[in-house]
ZAZA-962333 format. One record per residue (C-alpha): x, y, z; residue number from 1; chain. Coordinates in Angstrom, 2 decimals, always signed. Layout:
N
        xx        yy        zz     i   ch
         X         Y         Z   NUM    A
...
This chain:
446
        xx        yy        zz     i   ch
     +2.40    -15.77    +13.44     1    A
     +2.92    -12.79    +15.78     2    A
     +4.55    -10.59    +13.14     3    A
     +1.94    -11.58    +10.56     4    A
     -1.06    -10.80    +12.77     5    A
     -0.83     -7.02    +12.50     6    A
     -0.71     -7.17     +8.68     7    A
     -3.63     -9.58     +8.50     8    A
     -5.68     -7.28    +10.72     9    A
     -4.54     -4.26     +8.74    10    A
     -5.76     -5.72     +5.45    11    A
     -9.03     -6.91     +6.95    12    A
     -9.71     -3.42     +8.29    13    A
     -8.28     -1.30     +5.44    14    A
     -8.65     -3.49     +2.35    15    A
    -11.31     -1.24     +0.82    16    A
     -9.20     +1.87     +1.44    17    A
     -6.17     +0.24     -0.16    18    A
     -8.17     -0.69     -3.26    19    A
     -9.87     +2.71     -3.46    20    A
     -6.55     +4.50     -3.83    21    A
     -5.09     +2.06     -6.34    22    A
     -6.27     +0.61     -9.68    23    A
     -8.30     -2.42    -10.75    24    A
     -5.36     -4.17    -12.42    25    A
     -3.54     -4.18     -9.09    26    A
     -6.64     -4.84     -7.01    27    A
     -7.54     -8.06     -8.82    28    A
     -4.58     -9.86     -7.22    29    A
     -5.06     -8.65     -3.65    30    A
     -7.53    -11.27     -2.45    31    A
     -5.37    -14.19     -3.58    32    A
     -2.24    -12.51     -2.20    33    A
     -4.00    -12.09     +1.15    34    A
     -4.98    -15.78     +1.19    35    A
     -1.41    -16.76     +0.32    36    A
     +0.01    -14.51     +3.05    37    A
     -2.34    -15.98     +5.64    38    A
     -1.23    -19.47     +4.60    39    A
     +2.50    -18.80     +4.24    40    A
     +3.26    -16.09     +6.76    41    A
     +6.75    -14.66     +6.67    42    A
     +9.63    -16.94     +5.68    43    A
    +11.58    -18.29     +8.62    44    A
    +15.22    -19.22     +8.92    45    A
    +14.13    -22.84     +8.55    46    A
    +13.36    -22.01     +4.91    47    A
    +16.47    -22.72     +2.88    48    A
    +16.11    -19.53     +0.84    49    A
    +15.98    -17.35     +3.97    50    A
    +18.28    -19.23     +6.33    51    A
    +20.58    -16.21     +6.86    52    A
    +17.95    -13.44     +7.31    53    A
    +15.39    -13.10    +10.11    54    A
    +12.43    -11.70     +8.15    55    A
     +9.87    -11.65    +10.97    56    A
    +12.13     -9.50    +13.14    57    A
    +12.22     -6.77    +10.48    58    A
     +8.44     -6.75    +10.08    59    A
     +7.57     -7.00    +13.78    60    A
     +7.66     -3.25    +14.69    61    A
     +4.62     -1.08    +14.19    62    A
     +5.32     +1.06    +11.11    63    A
     +3.19     +3.84     +9.74    64    A
     +1.68     +3.52     +6.26    65    A
     +0.15     +6.07     +3.92    66    A
     -2.81     +3.98     +2.75    67    A
     -5.02     +7.05     +2.34    68    A
     -2.50     +8.54     -0.10    69    A
     -1.97    +11.84     +1.70    70    A
     +0.39    +14.27     -0.02    71    A
     +3.99    +14.08     +1.16    72    A
     +5.27    +17.61     +1.91    73    A
     +8.31    +17.52     -0.35    74    A
     +9.09    +18.50     -3.91    75    A
    +11.87    +16.11     -4.93    76    A
    +13.00    +18.36     -7.77    77    A
    +13.73    +21.06     -5.17    78    A
    +14.96    +18.79     -2.38    79    A
    +17.28    +16.64     -4.45    80    A
    +20.12    +17.82     -6.64    81    A
    +22.30    +15.54     -8.77    82    A
    +25.54    +17.09     -9.94    83    A
    +27.17    +13.95    -11.26    84    A
    +29.04    +15.10    -14.37    85    A
    +28.30    +13.60    -17.78    86    A
    +25.48    +11.38    -16.49    87    A
    +23.03    +13.04    -18.89    88    A
    +20.05    +10.99    -17.72    89    A
    +16.32    +11.57    -17.82    90    A
    +15.78    +12.17    -14.10    91    A
    +12.61    +11.04    -12.35    92    A
    +11.66    +10.63     -8.69    93    A
     +9.61     +8.39     -6.51    94    A
     +8.90     +9.56     -2.97    95    A
     +8.01     +6.41     -1.03    96    A
     +5.77     +4.90     -3.74    97    A
     +4.53     +8.08     -5.45    98    A
     +5.94     +8.85     -8.90    99    A
     +6.88    +12.45     -9.70   100    A
     +7.44    +13.83    -13.19   101    A
     +7.59    +17.30    -14.69   102    A
     +5.33    +17.81    -17.69   103    A
     +8.23    +18.65    -19.97   104    A
     +9.86    +15.31    -19.12   105    A
     +7.01    +13.29    -20.58   106    A
     +8.43    +13.73    -24.07   107    A
    +10.01    +10.35    -24.76   108    A
    +10.43     +8.49    -28.06   109    A
     +7.10     +7.82    -29.75   110    A
     +5.18     +5.04    -28.06   111    A
     +7.40     +4.89    -24.96   112    A
     +5.43     +5.13    -21.72   113    A
     +6.95     +6.12    -18.37   114    A
     +4.48     +6.92    -15.63   115    A
     +3.11     +5.80    -12.30   116    A
     +1.86     +2.23    -12.26   117    A
     -1.55     +3.36    -11.01   118    A
     -1.89     +5.76    -13.95   119    A
     -0.76     +3.06    -16.38   120    A
     -3.25     +0.55    -14.94   121    A
     -6.03     +3.04    -15.67   122    A
     -4.89     +4.28    -19.11   123    A
     -3.17     +1.17    -20.47   124    A
     -5.03     -1.54    -18.59   125    A
     -4.62     -4.17    -21.35   126    A
     -0.81     -4.00    -21.19   127    A
     -0.69     -3.89    -17.41   128    A
     -3.19     -6.71    -16.92   129    A
     -1.25     -8.89    -19.37   130    A
     +1.96     -8.56    -17.34   131    A
     +1.31     -7.45    -13.75   132    A
     +1.78    -10.26    -11.26   133    A
     +2.63    -12.83    -13.92   134    A
     +6.22    -13.32    -12.71   135    A
     +5.94    -12.51     -9.00   136    A
     +4.38    -15.62     -7.48   137    A
     +2.51    -14.86     -4.26   138    A
     +1.95    -18.57     -3.57   139    A
     +5.60    -19.30     -2.78   140    A
     +6.92    -16.24     -0.89   141    A
     +5.18    -14.46     +1.97   142    A
     +7.04    -11.17     +1.40   143    A
     +5.90    -11.06     -2.24   144    A
     +2.36    -11.85     -1.09   145    A
     +2.48     -9.01     +1.45   146    A
     +3.75     -6.54     -1.14   147    A
     +1.05     -7.59     -3.63   148    A
     -1.76     -7.15     -1.14   149    A
     -0.56     -3.76     +0.15   150    A
     +1.17     -2.02     -2.81   151    A
     -0.91     +0.81     -4.29   152    A
     +1.44     +2.38     -6.83   153    A
     +4.88     +2.32     -8.36   154    A
     +6.58     +2.76    -11.74   155    A
     +5.59     +1.59    -15.23   156    A
     +8.01     +1.55    -18.18   157    A
     +6.88     +0.37    -21.61   158    A
     +9.06     +0.43    -24.72   159    A
     +7.28     -0.67    -27.92   160    A
     +8.66     -2.91    -30.63   161    A
    +11.91     -1.67    -32.16   162    A
    +12.07     +1.55    -30.09   163    A
    +15.34     +2.70    -28.56   164    A
    +15.48     +4.95    -25.50   165    A
    +18.85     +6.57    -26.16   166    A
    +19.04     +8.55    -22.93   167    A
    +19.44     +6.50    -19.74   168    A
    +16.55     +6.79    -17.30   169    A
    +17.45     +7.56    -13.68   170    A
    +14.84     +6.90    -11.02   171    A
    +15.65     +8.22     -7.54   172    A
    +13.63     +6.45     -4.83   173    A
    +13.41     +8.65     -1.75   174    A
    +12.16     +7.32     +1.58   175    A
    +10.49    +10.25     +3.38   176    A
     +8.58    +10.25     +6.70   177    A
     +8.45    +11.84    +10.13   178    A
     +7.68     +8.55    +11.92   179    A
     +8.87     +4.98    +11.49   180    A
     +7.44     +4.13     +8.12   181    A
     +6.68     +1.26     +5.72   182    A
     +6.71     +1.54     +1.92   183    A
     +5.44     -1.07     -0.55   184    A
     +6.42     -0.35     -4.14   185    A
     +5.91     -2.11     -7.50   186    A
     +7.85     -1.68    -10.74   187    A
     +6.66     -3.10    -14.07   188    A
     +8.98     -3.01    -17.10   189    A
     +7.91     -4.22    -20.54   190    A
    +10.29     -4.15    -23.53   191    A
     +8.75     -5.43    -26.72   192    A
    +10.76     -7.18    -29.46   193    A
    +13.91     -5.29    -30.47   194    A
    +13.44     -2.54    -27.88   195    A
    +16.31     -1.04    -25.88   196    A
    +16.41     +0.84    -22.57   197    A
    +18.75     +1.57    -19.67   198    A
    +17.40     +2.21    -16.18   199    A
    +19.28     +3.29    -13.04   200    A
    +17.37     +3.10     -9.74   201    A
    +18.96     +4.84     -6.73   202    A
    +17.58     +4.30     -3.21   203    A
    +18.01     +7.03     -0.60   204    A
    +16.54     +7.67     +2.86   205    A
    +15.84    +11.33     +3.58   206    A
    +14.94    +11.21     +7.29   207    A
    +16.42     +9.75    +10.45   208    A
    +13.61     +7.31    +11.22   209    A
    +13.28     +3.56    +10.78   210    A
    +12.15     +2.56     +7.28   211    A
    +10.85     -0.76     +6.04   212    A
    +10.67     -0.99     +2.24   213    A
     +9.37     -3.86     +0.12   214    A
     +9.79     -3.73     -3.64   215    A
     +8.76     -6.12     -6.41   216    A
    +10.13     -5.55     -9.92   217    A
     +8.82     -7.50    -12.92   218    A
    +10.68     -7.12    -16.23   219    A
     +9.59     -8.65    -19.53   220    A
    +12.28     -8.52    -22.23   221    A
    +11.14     -9.43    -25.73   222    A
    +12.93    -11.11    -28.62   223    A
    +16.14     -9.29    -29.49   224    A
    +15.53     -6.63    -26.83   225    A
    +18.22     -5.14    -24.59   226    A
    +17.75     -4.00    -20.99   227    A
    +20.35     -2.58    -18.61   228    A
    +19.00     -2.31    -15.05   229    A
    +21.19     -0.96    -12.25   230    A
    +20.22     -0.65     -8.58   231    A
    +22.28     +1.48     -6.21   232    A
    +21.39     +1.45     -2.51   233    A
    +22.59     +4.27     -0.29   234    A
    +20.12     +4.42     +2.57   235    A
    +20.85     +4.35     +6.32   236    A
    +21.56     +1.81     +9.03   237    A
    +17.91     +2.22    +10.12   238    A
    +16.54     +0.96     +6.79   239    A
    +15.27     -2.57     +6.17   240    A
    +14.90     -3.32     +2.46   241    A
    +13.35     -6.40     +0.85   242    A
    +13.55     -6.43     -2.93   243    A
    +12.36     -9.08     -5.41   244    A
    +13.41     -8.77     -9.05   245    A
    +11.92    -11.06    -11.70   246    A
    +13.16    -11.06    -15.31   247    A
    +11.68    -13.03    -18.21   248    A
    +13.78    -13.11    -21.40   249    A
    +12.78    -14.16    -24.89   250    A
    +15.06    -15.30    -27.72   251    A
    +18.28    -13.35    -28.42   252    A
    +17.55    -10.85    -25.65   253    A
    +20.41     -9.31    -23.71   254    A
    +20.03     -8.20    -20.10   255    A
    +22.53     -6.68    -17.69   256    A
    +21.57     -6.53    -14.02   257    A
    +23.87     -4.72    -11.62   258    A
    +23.15     -4.39     -7.91   259    A
    +25.40     -2.29     -5.67   260    A
    +24.98     -1.82     -1.92   261    A
    +27.11     +0.98     -0.46   262    A
    +25.07     +2.02     +2.61   263    A
    +22.23     +0.12     +4.28   264    A
    +20.87     -1.42     +7.43   265    A
    +19.42     -4.80     +6.53   266    A
    +19.03     -5.74     +2.87   267    A
    +17.59     -8.85     +1.29   268    A
    +17.67     -8.99     -2.53   269    A
    +16.05    -11.82     -4.47   270    A
    +16.73    -12.08     -8.22   271    A
    +14.92    -14.62    -10.42   272    A
    +15.85    -14.78    -14.12   273    A
    +14.13    -17.00    -16.68   274    A
    +15.85    -17.59    -20.01   275    A
    +12.87    -18.68    -22.10   276    A
    +14.11    -18.12    -25.66   277    A
    +17.12    -19.47    -27.54   278    A
    +20.14    -17.20    -27.63   279    A
    +19.14    -15.20    -24.55   280    A
    +21.98    -13.84    -22.39   281    A
    +22.00    -12.55    -18.81   282    A
    +24.88    -10.74    -17.13   283    A
    +24.18    -10.59    -13.40   284    A
    +26.55     -8.86    -10.99   285    A
    +26.53     -7.49     -7.48   286    A
    +28.83     -5.64     -5.12   287    A
    +28.48     -5.15     -1.38   288    A
    +30.50     -2.92     +0.94   289    A
    +29.31     -3.26     +4.51   290    A
    +30.60     -2.44     +7.98   291    A
    +29.30     -1.83    +11.50   292    A
    +26.37     -4.26    +11.96   293    A
    +25.04     -4.06     +8.42   294    A
    +23.49     -7.14     +6.84   295    A
    +23.25     -7.91     +3.11   296    A
    +21.73    -11.13     +1.73   297    A
    +21.62    -11.79     -2.03   298    A
    +19.67    -14.77     -3.33   299    A
    +19.76    -15.46     -7.08   300    A
    +18.20    -18.03     -9.39   301    A
    +18.91    -18.34    -13.13   302    A
    +16.63    -20.74    -14.99   303    A
    +18.00    -22.02    -18.33   304    A
    +14.80    -23.37    -19.85   305    A
    +15.88    -23.74    -23.47   306    A
    +19.04    -24.44    -25.43   307    A
    +21.80    -22.07    -26.56   308    A
    +21.51    -19.54    -23.73   309    A
    +24.34    -18.01    -21.72   310    A
    +24.65    -16.54    -18.24   311    A
    +27.47    -14.84    -16.38   312    A
    +27.23    -14.10    -12.67   313    A
    +29.72    -12.28    -10.43   314    A
    +29.15    -11.13     -6.84   315    A
    +31.76     -9.63     -4.52   316    A
    +31.51     -8.61     -0.86   317    A
    +33.83     -6.59     +1.37   318    A
    +32.77     -6.91     +5.01   319    A
    +34.29     -4.88     +7.84   320    A
    +33.61     -4.63    +11.59   321    A
    +30.73     -6.98    +12.50   322    A
    +28.95     -6.89     +9.15   323    A
    +27.21    -10.00     +7.82   324    A
    +26.94    -11.06     +4.20   325    A
    +25.16    -13.94     +2.51   326    A
    +25.06    -15.15     -1.07   327    A
    +23.06    -18.08     -2.41   328    A
    +23.09    -18.48     -6.16   329    A
    +21.50    -21.32     -8.11   330    A
    +21.77    -22.02    -11.82   331    A
    +19.26    -24.54    -13.16   332    A
    +19.84    -26.12    -16.58   333    A
    +16.69    -27.94    -17.57   334    A
    +16.41    -31.08    -19.65   335    A
    +16.83    -30.18    -23.29   336    A
    +18.70    -26.93    -22.58   337    A
    +21.71    -28.10    -24.57   338    A
    +24.71    -25.92    -25.38   339    A
    +24.16    -23.87    -22.24   340    A
    +27.13    -21.81    -21.09   341    A
    +27.02    -20.54    -17.53   342    A
    +29.59    -19.13    -15.13   343    A
    +28.92    -18.20    -11.51   344    A
    +31.49    -16.63     -9.18   345    A
    +31.30    -15.31     -5.65   346    A
    +34.39    -13.75     -4.02   347    A
    +34.44    -12.30     -0.52   348    A
    +36.75    -10.38     +1.81   349    A
    +36.27    -10.39     +5.57   350    A
    +38.43     -7.52     +6.79   351    A
    +38.00     -8.42    +10.47   352    A
    +37.57    -11.68    +12.35   353    A
    +34.15    -10.48    +13.53   354    A
    +32.76    -10.15     +9.98   355    A
    +30.73    -13.11     +8.76   356    A
    +30.13    -14.36     +5.21   357    A
    +27.90    -17.25     +4.16   358    A
    +28.07    -18.45     +0.56   359    A
    +26.24    -21.21     -1.27   360    A
    +26.77    -21.41     -5.05   361    A
    +24.80    -24.19     -6.73   362    A
    +24.49    -25.88    -10.13   363    A
    +21.62    -28.18    -11.05   364    A
    +22.07    -29.66    -14.53   365    A
    +19.80    -31.97    -16.51   366    A
    +21.49    -31.65    -19.93   367    A
    +24.75    -33.21    -21.09   368    A
    +26.09    -30.72    -23.66   369    A
    +26.86    -27.77    -21.40   370    A
    +29.74    -25.63    -20.16   371    A
    +29.00    -24.63    -16.58   372    A
    +31.19    -23.60    -13.68   373    A
    +30.74    -22.13    -10.25   374    A
    +32.98    -21.20     -7.36   375    A
    +33.21    -19.21     -4.15   376    A
    +35.98    -17.98     -1.86   377    A
    +36.02    -16.30     +1.54   378    A
    +39.26    -14.85     +2.82   379    A
    +41.17    -11.89     +4.12   380    A
    +43.56     -9.47     +2.49   381    A
    +46.72    -10.99     +1.08   382    A
    +49.42    -10.42     +3.70   383    A
    +52.16    -10.90     +1.08   384    A
    +50.65     -8.17     -1.08   385    A
    +50.39     -5.88     +1.96   386    A
    +54.02     -6.54     +2.84   387    A
    +55.11     -5.91     -0.77   388    A
    +53.30     -2.56     -0.88   389    A
    +54.59     -1.44     +2.52   390    A
    +58.13     -2.20     +1.42   391    A
    +57.61     +0.43     -1.27   392    A
    +56.62     +3.17     +1.16   393    A
    +52.83     +2.76     +1.13   394    A
    +51.25     +2.99     +4.57   395    A
    +49.38     -0.05     +5.86   396    A
    +46.03     +1.77     +5.79   397    A
    +46.55     +2.98     +2.24   398    A
    +47.71     -0.47     +1.11   399    A
    +44.58     -2.07     +2.55   400    A
    +42.37     +0.50     +0.83   401    A
    +44.09     -0.06     -2.52   402    A
    +43.72     -3.82     -2.28   403    A
    +40.03     -3.60     -1.38   404    A
    +39.41     -1.12     -4.18   405    A
    +41.14     -3.40     -6.69   406    A
    +39.18     -6.39     -5.38   407    A
    +35.77     -4.98     -6.38   408    A
    +36.93     -3.13     -9.48   409    A
    +35.92     -5.80    -11.98   410    A
    +32.30     -5.68    -10.78   411    A
    +32.11     -1.95    -11.46   412    A
    +33.80     -2.46    -14.83   413    A
    +30.88     -4.61    -16.00   414    A
    +28.64     -1.53    -16.05   415    A
    +27.86     -0.48    -19.63   416    A
    +27.02     +3.13    -18.75   417    A
    +30.36     +4.95    -18.91   418    A
    +29.51     +7.93    -16.68   419    A
    +27.99     +5.68    -14.01   420    A
    +30.98     +3.35    -14.11   421    A
    +33.41     +6.24    -13.63   422    A
    +31.32     +7.73    -10.82   423    A
    +31.06     +4.40     -9.00   424    A
    +34.82     +3.94     -9.02   425    A
    +35.00     +7.25     -7.12   426    A
    +32.10     +6.37     -4.80   427    A
    +33.66     +3.04     -3.90   428    A
    +37.00     +4.64     -3.09   429    A
    +35.31     +7.24     -0.89   430    A
    +33.23     +4.55     +0.79   431    A
    +36.34     +2.62     +1.74   432    A
    +37.93     +5.78     +3.08   433    A
    +34.87     +6.57     +5.18   434    A
    +34.48     +9.92     +3.47   435    A
    +31.00     +9.42     +2.08   436    A
    +27.69     +9.60     +3.90   437    A
    +25.67     +9.73     +0.69   438    A
    +26.21     +9.70     -3.04   439    A
    +28.90    +12.16     -4.01   440    A
    +27.34    +14.89     -6.10   441    A
    +23.87    +14.42     -4.56   442    A
    +22.40    +16.76     -1.98   443    A
    +19.16    +16.60     -0.06   444    A
    +17.77    +19.39     +2.05   445    A
    +14.54    +19.74     +3.98   446    A
């Protein structure tokens, strides 16, 4: 419990300060989360779900925290510029865990709420209390418990019944600090029946210090509602990121989740989807490009609770140098969930012999009228294809780049936001060529 001790002492000493600078809806869960964290501690590699990631090692250093909510000396609207053509998004920022918005950007469709979670917990406490912490279970995961006991703010998105947010929402999460720093962020998304929204979350690190970021996202998608949620990570090799995404879907809802890791240090993503209403559909995809000593671990769980639901899952990794990748995906079809259709695929390229990939696709089925499949492959570039391309005058380096680009192309093609899909094709190509240190079209200056 060495890594846990500093966080237990921190909460014992600063619990009142944490609560003072947050809101009652968030504070009501802290005591239980603290008890759960004391009992659970951090997951170890003996835990099946975390067997490929050493959690305690990431949390062991002494990171700074901004529990007293001091102002961060940066205006993100001045420091960050996005010149991606044709994106046409509503652009918002979060610096560490503080939400920034210009007054003129508050004009959304009638009834739609987009604000800081702390503000929402104070102004719309009934909605927040009804949903906050209902999906993220602190009793089973020590990292979720830690986030729940320390998080003070985050993002709140509410789309009322039948409302459509036509313009995609882009949230840029900026890690900013002068010392090694820890950020704990919450995101709560509520789409009522028939609502529609598209959200793109981009993670960036602004400074050359070590960052530790925990994030818990809870998304409630009502009957007939549609949610597109994309996460793009482009941080640094000194960033450790632990993200938990929980999605609860009602009948005939349609959700697309797309996670893309282009630059990182150590990343652990957990995705838990519950299909709770008939006719619900989830499209879950992920793409990882990693080199050097980068580490990316994706753990997914899709729970088919009722009949006539569908799920499609595709994850692809390209690992170079001494990078490490891990994928563990489980699809559970419960008793009575007849006429389930589910497909899970994980494909991986290890460009060098030093790269390591661990994959564990799983199906657990308790119904007899289903169509389910799963599969995984780990390999290297096709030498016959390389030879064929070189015979036609293409250099070996260019042939390798083209094959890797084609390998991940179908993941990018699943994106339903045209401008983002086109931009990511370019970003991926530049990433393979080593020409990109951050998102093309984005600039940050201090």
